[in-house]
C-alpha positions as a printed Julia matrix, in Angstrom:
156×3 Matrix{Float64}:
   0.02   -0.07   -0.04
   3.0     2.41    0.81
   3.87    2.04   -2.97
   0.7     3.78   -4.09
   1.71    6.68   -2.02
   5.09    7.06   -3.94
   3.8     6.22   -7.33
   0.72    8.43   -7.39
   2.5    11.66   -7.05
   5.32   10.39   -9.69
   2.5     9.57  -12.17
   1.04   13.05  -11.42
   4.45   14.77  -11.85
   5.11   12.85  -15.15
   1.68   13.72  -16.57
   2.23   17.22  -16.17
   5.63   17.13  -17.67
   4.31   15.12  -20.69
   1.59   17.69  -21.04
   4.05   20.6   -21.04
   6.41   18.66  -23.63
   3.59   17.19  -25.81
   1.47   20.57  -26.16
   4.59   21.98  -27.83
   5.0    19.01  -30.01
   1.43   18.33  -31.04
   1.23   20.84  -33.99
   4.54   19.59  -35.4
   3.35   16.11  -35.18
  -0.1    16.78  -36.84
  -1.83   15.97  -33.72
  -4.36   18.64  -33.84
  -8.18   18.47  -34.19
  -9.6    21.38  -36.37
 -13.37   23.01  -35.54
 -16.0    22.34  -38.06
 -18.41   19.69  -38.9
 -19.78   17.7   -36.16
 -16.92   19.43  -33.91
 -18.19   21.84  -31.31
 -14.98   23.24  -30.2
 -13.93   26.87  -31.49
 -10.19   26.57  -31.98
  -7.69   24.1   -32.9
  -7.28   21.53  -30.16
  -4.3    19.32  -29.47
  -5.02   15.63  -29.57
  -2.7    14.38  -26.85
  -4.7    13.43  -23.76
  -4.13    9.67  -24.59
  -0.13   10.06  -25.0
  -0.26   12.16  -21.46
  -1.87    9.67  -19.7
  -0.36    6.63  -21.51
   3.1     8.04  -21.14
   2.57    8.5   -17.29
   1.34    5.13  -16.98
   3.94    3.52  -19.0
   6.82    5.41  -16.86
   5.0     4.62  -13.67
   4.83    0.73  -14.63
   8.54    0.77  -15.29
   9.23    1.81  -11.78
   6.63   -0.6   -10.22
   7.4    -3.73   -8.22
   8.18   -6.54  -10.94
   5.35   -8.92  -11.51
   5.2   -11.8   -14.43
   2.42   -9.57  -16.27
   4.1    -6.55  -16.25
   6.33   -6.51  -19.14
   3.45   -7.83  -21.47
   1.29   -4.96  -19.92
   3.79   -2.34  -20.94
   4.42   -3.76  -24.3
   0.42   -3.82  -25.02
  -0.13   -0.37  -23.36
   2.7     1.14  -25.57
   1.36   -0.73  -28.71
  -1.98    0.49  -27.8
  -0.67    4.24  -27.54
   1.15    3.92  -30.9
  -2.01    2.92  -32.57
  -4.11    5.58  -31.06
  -1.28    8.15  -32.13
  -1.44    6.91  -35.61
  -5.28    7.28  -35.6
  -5.17   10.68  -34.39
  -2.66   11.48  -37.28
  -3.72    9.94  -40.19
  -7.4     8.41  -39.44
  -6.98    4.71  -39.42
  -9.9     2.6   -40.71
 -12.18    1.36  -38.07
 -11.56   -2.17  -39.04
  -7.9    -1.78  -38.8
  -8.31   -0.5   -35.24
 -10.9    -3.19  -34.01
  -8.15   -5.84  -35.23
  -5.43   -4.03  -33.29
  -7.79   -3.86  -30.02
  -8.68   -7.79  -30.67
  -5.19   -8.39  -30.87
  -4.01   -6.45  -27.62
  -6.8    -8.5   -26.09
  -5.33  -11.69  -27.22
  -2.08  -10.58  -25.87
  -3.69   -9.85  -22.68
  -5.0   -13.24  -22.46
  -2.38  -15.41  -23.67
   0.93  -13.73  -23.09
   0.09  -11.7   -19.88
  -2.35  -14.34  -18.7
  -4.82  -11.88  -17.78
  -8.37  -13.12  -18.68
 -11.78  -12.64  -17.43
 -12.62  -16.24  -15.97
 -15.87  -15.66  -14.55
 -18.72  -13.12  -15.26
 -19.61  -13.08  -11.46
 -23.05  -14.22   -9.91
 -25.61  -13.13  -12.42
 -28.23  -15.83  -11.71
 -27.51  -17.36   -8.29
 -25.15  -16.78   -5.62
 -22.67  -18.93   -7.6
 -20.27  -17.35  -10.17
 -20.58  -18.39  -13.5
 -17.05  -19.49  -14.71
 -16.32  -18.99  -18.39
 -14.01  -22.02  -19.19
 -13.1   -22.55  -22.37
 -14.89  -19.16  -23.23
 -12.17  -17.04  -21.19
  -9.97  -16.06  -23.82
 -12.67  -15.21  -26.39
 -14.74  -13.19  -23.95
 -11.47  -11.63  -22.64
 -10.72  -10.49  -26.32
 -14.22   -9.21  -26.71
 -14.28   -7.27  -23.63
 -10.8    -5.4   -24.26
 -11.97   -4.36  -27.99
 -15.24   -3.27  -26.42
 -14.1    -1.23  -23.69
 -11.33    0.33  -26.04
 -14.17    1.2   -28.53
 -16.27    2.59  -25.76
 -13.74    4.76  -24.43
 -13.14    6.03  -27.99
 -16.71    6.79  -28.27
 -16.8     8.74  -25.2
 -13.76   10.38  -25.82
 -15.6    12.17  -28.82
 -18.32   13.43  -27.0
 -17.64   17.15  -25.72
């Protein structure tokens, strides 16, 4: 528990530092959203929120206590950030983004060993275990969560 008191301030400091750096870099990297169409903002807006949070998260994970799933989590989070960066810069197709989200879910399930093994107690007091469906449900859940976050992110 003491580790949280150390890593949280580090993560906040890293996010602030990343924000200062990325605000300067966003226009050079083409990470700026322009007003118009369905967009409600009145001026150019940097598309760097995910990079700020992601870079602080990754830096914090690097200094975290080591666990067997940590390296896969760092690699998969970095891959997700790269896809987000490319999408913000060049508008990747929805099919390609969905495929990458599913591959990240597959990586979470098979490489990191992080799987949804139960859906809890939906019908009775006993949990419902997924068994062989654990990997496909994990892949679906990761892709669905990532796409839901992307949809909410577009709401002003």
